[in-house]
DRENTORKOL-3810 file (N, C-alpha, C; in nm, 4 decimals):
REM DRENTORKOL-3810
@n.u->-1.7497; n.v->0.5901; n.w->-1.0785; ca.u->-1.8014; ca.v->0.5987; ca.w->-0.9429; c.u->-1.7322; c.v->0.7148; c.w->-0.8718
@n.u->-1.8056; n.v->0.7861; n.w->-0.7934; ca.u->-1.7549; ca.v->0.9011; ca.w->-0.7193; c.u->-1.6509; c.v->0.8583; c.w->-0.6160
@n.u->-1.5631; n.v->0.9524; n.w->-0.5784; ca.u->-1.4640; ca.v->0.9227; ca.w->-0.4754; c.u->-1.5077; c.v->0.9742; c.w->-0.3392
@n.u->-1.6346; n.v->1.0073; n.w->-0.3270; ca.u->-1.6824; ca.v->1.0569; ca.w->-0.1987; c.u->-1.8254; c.v->1.0111; c.w->-0.1752
@n.u->-1.8614; n.v->0.9972; n.w->-0.0489; ca.u->-2.0012; ca.v->0.9669; ca.w->-0.0197; c.u->-2.0894; c.v->1.0843; c.w->-0.0625
@n.u->-2.2103; n.v->1.0546; n.w->-0.1043; ca.u->-2.3018; ca.v->1.1613; ca.w->-0.1446; c.u->-2.3475; c.v->1.2388; c.w->-0.0216
@n.u->-2.4018; n.v->1.3577; n.w->-0.0432; ca.u->-2.4519; ca.v->1.4397; ca.w->0.0676; c.u->-2.5584; c.v->1.3641; c.w->0.1461
@n.u->-2.6417; n.v->1.2895; n.w->0.0763; ca.u->-2.7463; ca.v->1.2118; ca.w->0.1434; c.u->-2.6856; c.v->1.1017; c.w->0.2308
@n.u->-2.5823; n.v->1.0338; n.w->0.1794; ca.u->-2.5166; ca.v->0.9287; ca.w->0.2576; c.u->-2.4498; c.v->0.9874; c.w->0.3826
@n.u->-2.3831; n.v->1.1019; n.w->0.3660; ca.u->-2.3174; ca.v->1.1668; ca.w->0.4795; c.u->-2.4209; c.v->1.2108; c.w->0.5826
@n.u->-2.5326; n.v->1.2661; n.w->0.5363; ca.u->-2.6378; ca.v->1.3095; ca.w->0.6292; c.u->-2.6937; c.v->1.1906; c.w->0.7067
@n.u->-2.7073; n.v->1.0775; n.w->0.6412; ca.u->-2.7590; ca.v->0.9578; ca.w->0.7072; c.u->-2.6590; c.v->0.9018; c.w->0.8076
@n.u->-2.5313; n.v->0.8972; n.w->0.7681; ca.u->-2.4276; ca.v->0.8391; ca.w->0.8533; c.u->-2.3804; c.v->0.9347; c.w->0.9624
@n.u->-2.3749; n.v->1.0635; n.w->0.9297; ca.u->-2.3203; ca.v->1.1641; ca.w->1.0205; c.u->-2.1696; c.v->1.1752; c.w->1.0019
@n.u->-2.1158; n.v->1.2942; n.w->1.0286; ca.u->-1.9713; ca.v->1.3134; ca.w->1.0153; c.u->-1.9183; c.v->1.4096; c.w->1.1219
@n.u->-1.9732; n.v->1.3993; n.w->1.2412; ca.u->-1.9428; ca.v->1.4956; ca.w->1.3465; c.u->-1.8166; c.v->1.4646; c.w->1.4257
@n.u->-1.7686; n.v->1.3440; n.w->1.4222; ca.u->-1.6595; ca.v->1.3038; ca.w->1.5091; c.u->-1.7099; c.v->1.2232; c.w->1.6281
@n.u->-1.8422; n.v->1.2257; n.w->1.6525; ca.u->-1.9037; ca.v->1.1411; ca.w->1.7548; c.u->-1.8777; c.v->0.9964; c.w->1.7135
@n.u->-1.8416; n.v->0.9117; n.w->1.8064; ca.u->-1.7948; ca.v->0.7774; ca.w->1.7743; c.u->-1.8949; c.v->0.6991; c.w->1.6888
@n.u->-2.0243; n.v->0.7134; n.w->1.7143; ca.u->-2.1239; ca.v->0.6404; ca.w->1.6352; c.u->-2.1196; c.v->0.6863; c.w->1.4904
@n.u->-2.1096; n.v->0.8182; n.w->1.4685; ca.u->-2.1010; ca.v->0.8714; ca.w->1.3319; c.u->-1.9681; c.v->0.8324; c.w->1.2680
@n.u->-1.8599; n.v->0.8462; n.w->1.3431; ca.u->-1.7279; ca.v->0.8152; ca.w->1.2876; c.u->-1.7192; c.v->0.6706; c.w->1.2418
@n.u->-1.7648; n.v->0.5788; n.w->1.3250; ca.u->-1.7551; ca.v->0.4374; ca.w->1.2883; c.u->-1.8441; c.v->0.4053; c.w->1.1682
@n.u->-1.9630; n.v->0.4656; n.w->1.1631; ca.u->-2.0512; ca.v->0.4409; ca.w->1.0489; c.u->-1.9898; c.v->0.4945; c.w->0.9199
@n.u->-1.9421; n.v->0.6178; n.w->0.9230; ca.u->-1.8845; ca.v->0.6793; ca.w->0.8026; c.u->-1.7576; c.v->0.6068; c.w->0.7599
@n.u->-1.6714; n.v->0.5749; n.w->0.8547; ca.u->-1.5464; ca.v->0.5069; ca.w->0.8206; c.u->-1.5717; c.v->0.3670; c.w->0.7653
@n.u->-1.6657; n.v->0.2967; n.w->0.8251; ca.u->-1.7000; ca.v->0.1636; ca.w->0.7749; c.u->-1.7541; c.v->0.1726; c.w->0.6331
@n.u->-1.8395; n.v->0.2713; n.w->0.6084; ca.u->-1.8941; ca.v->0.2929; ca.w->0.4743; c.u->-1.7811; c.v->0.3167; c.w->0.3729
@n.u->-1.6892; n.v->0.4078; n.w->0.4050; ca.u->-1.5788; ca.v->0.4393; ca.w->0.3136; c.u->-1.4885; c.v->0.3182; c.w->0.2922
@n.u->-1.4634; n.v->0.2434; n.w->0.3982; ca.u->-1.3771; ca.v->0.1262; ca.w->0.3883; c.u->-1.4416; c.v->0.0170; c.w->0.3032
@n.u->-1.5686; n.v->-0.0080; n.w->0.3253; ca.u->-1.6361; ca.v->-0.1129; ca.w->0.2474; c.u->-1.6478; c.v->-0.0720; c.w->0.1013
@n.u->-1.6817; n.v->0.0536; n.w->0.0770; ca.u->-1.7013; ca.v->0.0985; ca.w->-0.0608; c.u->-1.5699; c.v->0.1074; c.w->-0.1384
@n.u->-1.4643; n.v->0.1584; n.w->-0.0756; ca.u->-1.3395; ca.v->0.1872; ca.w->-0.1481; c.u->-1.2176; c.v->0.1150; c.w->-0.0919
@n.u->-1.2346; n.v->0.0243; n.w->0.0023; ca.u->-1.1224; ca.v->-0.0372; ca.w->0.0719; c.u->-1.0214; c.v->-0.1105; c.w->-0.0138
@n.u->-1.0607; n.v->-0.1513; n.w->-0.1327; ca.u->-0.9647; ca.v->-0.2190; ca.w->-0.2208; c.u->-0.8728; c.v->-0.1194; c.w->-0.2909
@n.u->-0.9027; n.v->0.0093; n.w->-0.2772; ca.u->-0.8179; ca.v->0.1167; ca.w->-0.3303; c.u->-0.7826; c.v->0.2075; c.w->-0.2121
@n.u->-0.6739; n.v->0.1783; n.w->-0.1409; ca.u->-0.6441; ca.v->0.2453; ca.w->-0.0143; c.u->-0.6496; c.v->0.3980; c.w->-0.0175
@n.u->-0.5825; n.v->0.4593; n.w->-0.1116; ca.u->-0.5808; ca.v->0.6051; ca.w->-0.1144; c.u->-0.7203; c.v->0.6607; c.w->-0.1427
@n.u->-0.7936; n.v->0.5956; n.w->-0.2286; ca.u->-0.9303; ca.v->0.6392; ca.w->-0.2591; c.u->-1.0198; c.v->0.6280; c.w->-0.1351
@n.u->-1.0006; n.v->0.5234; n.w->-0.0553; ca.u->-1.0794; ca.v->0.5067; ca.w->0.0673; c.u->-1.0511; c.v->0.6203; c.w->0.1648
@n.u->-0.9236; n.v->0.6548; n.w->0.1815; ca.u->-0.8868; ca.v->0.7641; ca.w->0.2719; c.u->-0.9422; c.v->0.8964; c.w->0.2197
@n.u->-0.9277; n.v->0.9194; n.w->0.0898; ca.u->-0.9795; ca.v->1.0430; ca.w->0.0296; c.u->-1.1306; c.v->1.0534; c.w->0.0461
@n.u->-1.2020; n.v->0.9418; n.w->0.0362; ca.u->-1.3478; ca.v->0.9466; ca.w->0.0512; c.u->-1.3858; c.v->0.9884; c.w->0.1923
@n.u->-1.3095; n.v->0.9438; n.w->0.2913; ca.u->-1.3368; ca.v->0.9837; ca.w->0.4293; c.u->-1.3116; c.v->1.1329; c.w->0.4483
@n.u->-1.2090; n.v->1.1846; n.w->0.3845; ca.u->-1.1774; ca.v->1.3273; ca.w->0.3949; c.u->-1.2825; c.v->1.4102; c.w->0.3221
@n.u->-1.3200; n.v->1.3685; n.w->0.2030; ca.u->-1.4162; ca.v->1.4443; ca.w->0.1225; c.u->-1.5558; c.v->1.4477; c.w->0.1843
@n.u->-1.5833; n.v->1.3555; n.w->0.2758; ca.u->-1.7138; ca.v->1.3555; ca.w->0.3430; c.u->-1.7268; c.v->1.4745; c.w->0.4375
@n.u->-1.6147; n.v->1.5371; n.w->0.4735; ca.u->-1.6178; ca.v->1.6533; ca.w->0.5611; c.u->-1.6292; c.v->1.6129; c.w->0.7066
@n.u->-1.6539; n.v->1.7120; n.w->0.7899; ca.u->-1.6660; ca.v->1.6860; ca.w->0.9329; c.u->-1.5315; c.v->1.6688; c.w->0.9973
@n.u->-1.5178; n.v->1.5698; n.w->1.0808; ca.u->-1.3942; ca.v->1.5438; ca.w->1.1556; c.u->-1.2978; c.v->1.4650; c.w->1.0667
@n.u->-1.2458; n.v->1.5314; n.w->0.9648; ca.u->-1.1700; ca.v->1.4648; ca.w->0.8591; c.u->-1.0436; c.v->1.3964; c.w->0.9081
@n.u->-0.9734; n.v->1.4563; n.w->1.0043; ca.u->-0.8486; ca.v->1.3935; ca.w->1.0492; c.u->-0.8755; c.v->1.2616; c.w->1.1210
@n.u->-0.9796; n.v->1.2573; n.w->1.2015; ca.u->-1.0152; ca.v->1.1333; ca.w->1.2702; c.u->-1.0579; c.v->1.0269; c.w->1.1700
@n.u->-1.1434; n.v->1.0654; n.w->1.0768; ca.u->-1.1937; ca.v->0.9688; ca.w->0.9797; c.u->-1.0816; c.v->0.9170; c.w->0.8898
@n.u->-0.9931; n.v->1.0055; n.w->0.8452; ca.u->-0.8815; ca.v->0.9624; ca.w->0.7603; c.u->-0.7883; c.v->0.8691; c.w->0.8373
@n.u->-0.7659; n.v->0.8979; n.w->0.9647; ca.u->-0.6786; ca.v->0.8127; ca.w->1.0456; c.u->-0.7383; c.v->0.6734; c.w->1.0639
@n.u->-0.8686; n.v->0.6674; n.w->1.0892; ca.u->-0.9337; ca.v->0.5375; ca.w->1.1088; c.u->-0.9311; c.v->0.4563; c.w->0.9794
@n.u->-0.9762; n.v->0.5165; n.w->0.8709; ca.u->-0.9783; ca.v->0.4453; ca.w->0.7424; c.u->-0.8357; c.v->0.4099; c.w->0.7001
@n.u->-0.7424; n.v->0.5025; n.w->0.7218; ca.u->-0.6021; ca.v->0.4752; ca.w->0.6882; c.u->-0.5466; c.v->0.3574; c.w->0.7659
@n.u->-0.5824; n.v->0.3478; n.w->0.8929; ca.u->-0.5390; ca.v->0.2336; ca.w->0.9729; c.u->-0.5958; c.v->0.1028; c.w->0.9207
@n.u->-0.7214; n.v->0.1062; n.w->0.8831; ca.u->-0.7853; ca.v->-0.0159; ca.w->0.8325; c.u->-0.7269; c.v->-0.0593; c.w->0.6986
@n.u->-0.7133; n.v->0.0347; n.w->0.6053; ca.u->-0.6573; ca.v->-0.0046; ca.w->0.4748; c.u->-0.5105; c.v->-0.0405; c.w->0.4886
@n.u->-0.4407; n.v->0.0222; n.w->0.5829; ca.u->-0.3013; ca.v->-0.0139; ca.w->0.6081; c.u->-0.2905; c.v->-0.1559; c.w->0.6620
@n.u->-0.3816; n.v->-0.1921; n.w->0.7517; ca.u->-0.3816; ca.v->-0.3285; ca.w->0.8055; c.u->-0.4159; c.v->-0.4303; c.w->0.6971
@n.u->-0.5040; n.v->-0.3929; n.w->0.6064; ca.u->-0.5448; ca.v->-0.4845; ca.w->0.5001; c.u->-0.4396; c.v->-0.4984; c.w->0.3906
@n.u->-0.3819; n.v->-0.3857; n.w->0.3486; ca.u->-0.2930; ca.v->-0.3859; ca.w->0.2326; c.u->-0.1457; c.v->-0.3643; c.w->0.2654
@n.u->-0.1140; n.v->-0.3119; n.w->0.3829; ca.u->0.0240; ca.v->-0.2787; ca.w->0.4177; c.u->0.0610; c.v->-0.1409; c.w->0.3677
@n.u->0.1681; n.v->-0.0874; n.w->0.4235; ca.u->0.2129; ca.v->0.0480; ca.w->0.3887; c.u->0.2527; c.v->0.0593; c.w->0.2418
@n.u->0.2928; n.v->-0.0506; n.w->0.1812; ca.u->0.3362; ca.v->-0.0475; ca.w->0.0411; c.u->0.2228; c.v->-0.0079; c.w->-0.0534
@n.u->0.0981; n.v->-0.0199; n.w->-0.0082; ca.u->-0.0159; ca.v->0.0167; ca.w->-0.0927; c.u->-0.0399; c.v->0.1670; c.w->-0.0955
@n.u->0.0292; n.v->0.2420; n.w->-0.0091; ca.u->0.0147; ca.v->0.3876; ca.w->-0.0045; c.u->0.1351; c.v->0.4532; c.w->-0.0705
@n.u->0.1182; n.v->0.5749; n.w->-0.1191; ca.u->0.2334; ca.v->0.6444; ca.w->-0.1779; c.u->0.3470; c.v->0.6587; c.w->-0.0757
@n.u->0.4683; n.v->0.6204; n.w->-0.1146; ca.u->0.5830; ca.v->0.6243; ca.w->-0.0228; c.u->0.6040; c.v->0.7643; c.w->0.0335
@n.u->0.5804; n.v->0.8670; n.w->-0.0471; ca.u->0.5988; ca.v->1.0053; ca.w->-0.0003; c.u->0.5008; c.v->1.0382; c.w->0.1121
@n.u->0.3816; n.v->0.9829; n.w->0.1061; ca.u->0.2815; ca.v->1.0054; ca.w->0.2103; c.u->0.3229; c.v->0.9355; c.w->0.3401
@n.u->0.3657; n.v->0.8117; n.w->0.3302; ca.u->0.4083; ca.v->0.7355; ca.w->0.4478; c.u->0.5325; c.v->0.7998; c.w->0.5100
@n.u->0.6214; n.v->0.8521; n.w->0.4273; ca.u->0.7447; ca.v->0.9148; ca.w->0.4767; c.u->0.7173; c.v->1.0396; c.w->0.5604
@n.u->0.6009; n.v->1.1008; n.w->0.5433; ca.u->0.5671; ca.v->1.2217; ca.w->0.6185; c.u->0.5125; c.v->1.1923; c.w->0.7584
@n.u->0.4877; n.v->1.0666; n.w->0.7895; ca.u->0.4361; ca.v->1.0318; ca.w->0.9220; c.u->0.5439; c.v->1.0542; c.w->1.0271
@n.u->0.5056; n.v->1.1163; n.w->1.1374; ca.u->0.5989; ca.v->1.1423; ca.w->1.2473; c.u->0.6365; c.v->1.0103; c.w->1.3132
@n.u->0.7638; n.v->0.9887; n.w->1.3331; ca.u->0.8098; ca.v->0.8630; ca.w->1.3912; c.u->0.8266; c.v->0.8752; c.w->1.5424
@n.u->0.7170; n.v->0.9070; n.w->1.6105; ca.u->0.7175; ca.v->0.9207; ca.w->1.7557; c.u->0.7070; c.v->0.7851; c.w->1.8230
@n.u->0.6634; n.v->0.7848; n.w->1.9491; ca.u->0.6587; ca.v->0.6603; ca.w->2.0268; c.u->0.5774; c.v->0.5476; c.w->1.9602
@n.u->0.4771; n.v->0.5839; n.w->1.8835; ca.u->0.3961; ca.v->0.4825; ca.w->1.8160; c.u->0.3902; c.v->0.5095; c.w->1.6663
@n.u->0.4976; n.v->0.5590; n.w->1.6115; ca.u->0.5073; ca.v->0.5944; ca.w->1.4699; c.u->0.5374; c.v->0.4751; c.w->1.3819
@n.u->0.5769; n.v->0.5020; n.w->1.2573; ca.u->0.5993; ca.v->0.3955; ca.w->1.1598; c.u->0.6992; c.v->0.2873; c.w->1.2021
@n.u->0.8086; n.v->0.3272; n.w->1.2666; ca.u->0.9071; ca.v->0.2270; ca.w->1.3089; c.u->0.8449; c.v->0.1298; c.w->1.4090
@n.u->0.7738; n.v->0.1837; n.w->1.5074; ca.u->0.7071; ca.v->0.0989; ca.w->1.6066; c.u->0.6024; c.v->0.0094; c.w->1.5392
@n.u->0.5256; n.v->0.0673; n.w->1.4469; ca.u->0.4208; ca.v->-0.0108; ca.w->1.3804; c.u->0.4793; c.v->-0.1229; c.w->1.2949
@n.u->0.5915; n.v->-0.0977; n.w->1.2279; ca.u->0.6565; ca.v->-0.2042; ca.w->1.1489; c.u->0.7033; c.v->-0.3172; c.w->1.2406
@n.u->0.7611; n.v->-0.2804; n.w->1.3544; ca.u->0.8080; ca.v->-0.3823; ca.w->1.4504; c.u->0.6901; c.v->-0.4601; c.w->1.5083
@n.u->0.5810; n.v->-0.3902; n.w->1.5346; ca.u->0.4619; ca.v->-0.4567; ca.w->1.5869; c.u->0.4046; c.v->-0.5524; c.w->1.4824
@n.u->0.3961; n.v->-0.5088; n.w->1.3576; ca.u->0.3460; ca.v->-0.5964; ca.w->1.2513; c.u->0.4343; c.v->-0.7199; c.w->1.2370
@n.u->0.5655; n.v->-0.7001; n.w->1.2448; ca.u->0.6581; ca.v->-0.8132; ca.w->1.2348; c.u->0.6340; c.v->-0.9118; c.w->1.3497
@n.u->0.6179; n.v->-0.8585; n.w->1.4707; ca.u->0.5931; ca.v->-0.9447; ca.w->1.5867; c.u->0.4621; c.v->-1.0214; c.w->1.5716
@n.u->0.3606; n.v->-0.9536; n.w->1.5194; ca.u->0.2309; ca.v->-1.0196; ca.w->1.5024; c.u->0.2362; c.v->-1.1302; c.w->1.3979
@n.u->0.3119; n.v->-1.1083; n.w->1.2912; ca.u->0.3164; ca.v->-1.2074; ca.w->1.1831; c.u->0.4120; c.v->-1.3222; c.w->1.2118
@n.u->0.5089; n.v->-1.2998; n.w->1.3004; ca.u->0.6057; ca.v->-1.4054; ca.w->1.3297; c.u->0.5840; c.v->-1.4695; c.w->1.4658
@n.u->0.4925; n.v->-1.4141; n.w->1.5456; ca.u->0.4695; ca.v->-1.4671; ca.w->1.6791; c.u->0.5736; c.v->-1.4212; c.w->1.7790
@n.u->0.6495; n.v->-1.3191; n.w->1.7435; ca.u->0.7525; ca.v->-1.2669; ca.w->1.8327; c.u->0.6952; c.v->-1.1759; c.w->1.9391
@n.u->0.7847; n.v->-1.1240; n.w->2.0212; ca.u->0.7447; ca.v->-1.0337; ca.w->2.1287; c.u->0.7126; c.v->-0.8956; c.w->2.0722
@n.u->0.6190; n.v->-0.8287; n.w->2.1364; ca.u->0.5840; ca.v->-0.6923; ca.w->2.0959; c.u->0.7042; c.v->-0.6007; c.w->2.1183
@n.u->0.7187; n.v->-0.4993; n.w->2.0337; ca.u->0.8318; ca.v->-0.4080; ca.w->2.0514; c.u->0.8176; c.v->-0.3271; c.w->2.1792
@n.u->0.9303; n.v->-0.2901; n.w->2.2384; ca.u->0.9226; ca.v->-0.2090; ca.w->2.3606; c.u->0.8711; c.v->-0.0692; c.w->2.3294
@n.u->0.8130; n.v->-0.0077; n.w->2.4283; ca.u->0.7684; ca.v->0.1307; ca.w->2.4134; c.u->0.7839; c.v->0.2010; c.w->2.5470
@n.u->0.7954; n.v->0.3292; n.w->2.5418; ca.u->0.8215; ca.v->0.4082; ca.w->2.6605; c.u->0.6908; c.v->0.4597; c.w->2.7198
@n.u->0.6619; n.v->0.4180; n.w->2.8410; ca.u->0.5429; ca.v->0.4700; ca.w->2.9091; c.u->0.5576; c.v->0.6196; c.w->2.9340
@n.u->0.6794; n.v->0.6624; n.w->2.9669; ca.u->0.7051; ca.v->0.8045; ca.w->2.9891; c.u->0.6885; c.v->0.8835; c.w->2.8591
@n.u->0.7374; n.v->0.8289; n.w->2.7489; ca.u->0.7213; ca.v->0.8955; ca.w->2.6185; c.u->0.5749; c.v->0.9066; c.w->2.5793
@n.u->0.4980; n.v->0.8001; n.w->2.6021; ca.u->0.3558; ca.v->0.8021; ca.w->2.5707; c.u->0.2827; c.v->0.9033; c.w->2.6583
@n.u->0.3190; n.v->0.9087; n.w->2.7860; ca.u->0.2574; ca.v->1.0050; ca.w->2.8767; c.u->0.2881; c.v->1.1480; c.w->2.8324
@n.u->0.4129; n.v->1.1738; n.w->2.7964; ca.u->0.4515; ca.v->1.3083; ca.w->2.7519; c.u->0.3749; c.v->1.3478; c.w->2.6258
@n.u->0.3638; n.v->1.2551; n.w->2.5324; ca.u->0.2878; ca.v->1.2827; ca.w->2.4089; c.u->0.1426; c.v->1.3132; c.w->2.4408
@n.u->0.0817; n.v->1.2325; n.w->2.5261; ca.u->-0.0584; ca.v->1.2525; ca.w->2.5599; c.u->-0.0809; c.v->1.3851; c.w->2.6324
@n.u->0.0082; n.v->1.4191; n.w->2.7232; ca.u->-0.0047; ca.v->1.5469; ca.w->2.7935; c.u->0.0101; c.v->1.6648; c.w->2.6983
@n.u->0.0975; n.v->1.6510; n.w->2.6004; ca.u->0.1156; ca.v->1.7581; ca.w->2.5014; c.u->-0.0085; c.v->1.7745; c.w->2.4143
@n.u->-0.0829; n.v->1.6663; n.w->2.3929; ca.u->-0.2015; ca.v->1.6722; ca.w->2.3070; c.u->-0.3280; c.v->1.7153; c.w->2.3805
@n.u->-0.3295; n.v->1.7096; n.w->2.5129; ca.u->-0.4497; ca.v->1.7460; ca.w->2.5879; c.u->-0.5017; c.v->1.8855; c.w->2.5556
@n.u->-0.4177; n.v->1.9882; n.w->2.5488; ca.u->-0.4720; ca.v->2.1214; ca.w->2.5157; c.u->-0.5428; c.v->2.1241; c.w->2.3802
@n.u->-0.4905; n.v->2.0504; n.w->2.2835; ca.u->-0.5536; ca.v->2.0455; ca.w->2.1512; c.u->-0.6901; c.v->1.9785; c.w->2.1615
@n.u->-0.6960; n.v->1.8685; n.w->2.2319; ca.u->-0.8215; ca.v->1.7953; ca.w->2.2471; c.u->-0.9242; c.v->1.8798; c.w->2.3216
@n.u->-0.8812; n.v->1.9426; n.w->2.4296; ca.u->-0.9730; ca.v->2.0282; ca.w->2.5054; c.u->-1.0226; c.v->2.1458; c.w->2.4223
@n.u->-0.9330; n.v->2.2069; n.w->2.3448; ca.u->-0.9733; ca.v->2.3198; ca.w->2.2595; c.u->-1.0791; c.v->2.2759; c.w->2.1590
@n.u->-1.0605; n.v->2.1584; n.w->2.0981; ca.u->-1.1609; ca.v->2.1075; ca.w->2.0037; c.u->-1.2937; c.v->2.0833; c.w->2.0743
@n.u->-1.2876; n.v->2.0256; n.w->2.1937; ca.u->-1.4108; ca.v->1.9980; ca.w->2.2684; c.u->-1.4847; c.v->2.1252; c.w->2.3051
@n.u->-1.4129; n.v->2.2254; n.w->2.3564; ca.u->-1.4780; ca.v->2.3510; ca.w->2.3930; c.u->-1.5274; c.v->2.4260; c.w->2.2700
@n.u->-1.4568; n.v->2.4155; n.w->2.1587; ca.u->-1.5003; ca.v->2.4822; ca.w->2.0359; c.u->-1.6356; c.v->2.4278; c.w->1.9887
@n.u->-1.6597; n.v->2.2991; n.w->2.0136; ca.u->-1.7875; ca.v->2.2394; ca.w->1.9739; c.u->-1.9032; c.v->2.2925; c.w->2.0570
@n.u->-1.8738; n.v->2.3477; n.w->2.1741; ca.u->-1.9772; ca.v->2.4020; ca.w->2.2592; c.u->-2.0234; c.v->2.5414; c.w->2.2136
@n.u->-1.9411; n.v->2.6066; n.w->2.1330; ca.u->-1.9743; ca.v->2.7400; ca.w->2.0861; c.u->-2.0851; c.v->2.7343; c.w->1.9813
@n.u->-2.1741; n.v->2.8343; n.w->1.9794; ca.u->-2.2777; ca.v->2.8353; ca.w->1.8752; c.u->-2.2159; c.v->2.8544; c.w->1.7381
@n.u->-2.2744; n.v->2.7933; n.w->1.6401; ca.u->-2.2217; ca.v->2.8025; ca.w->1.5024; c.u->-2.3056; c.v->2.8957; c.w->1.4219
END
């Protein structure tokens, strides 16, 4: 079986980054390959389009289903440990599974991160307005 959706499947689902297309494509990749986490993420990337968004969504879903141990340790180690990085996510998972309190997080840190990302988001949005 292929590790990517066919061109016809991608054309039907869409891969633009628009939420309707993203959710359809990610759901397709997750259902088809979700029992093999890395293969599911790779299928979302190989479909093209807004690959970082699709890989992040599928990665989150397979991570929730299988846990970080199902992914290559070297890949997980490369994740930035910012305000909502791996350390925070491990603490959140622990709280969810034990019924404990959610881990603390910095509203100021989250605001700073979001403000730093706005130029990137705006640049992507304006780039989509340009003729191709």
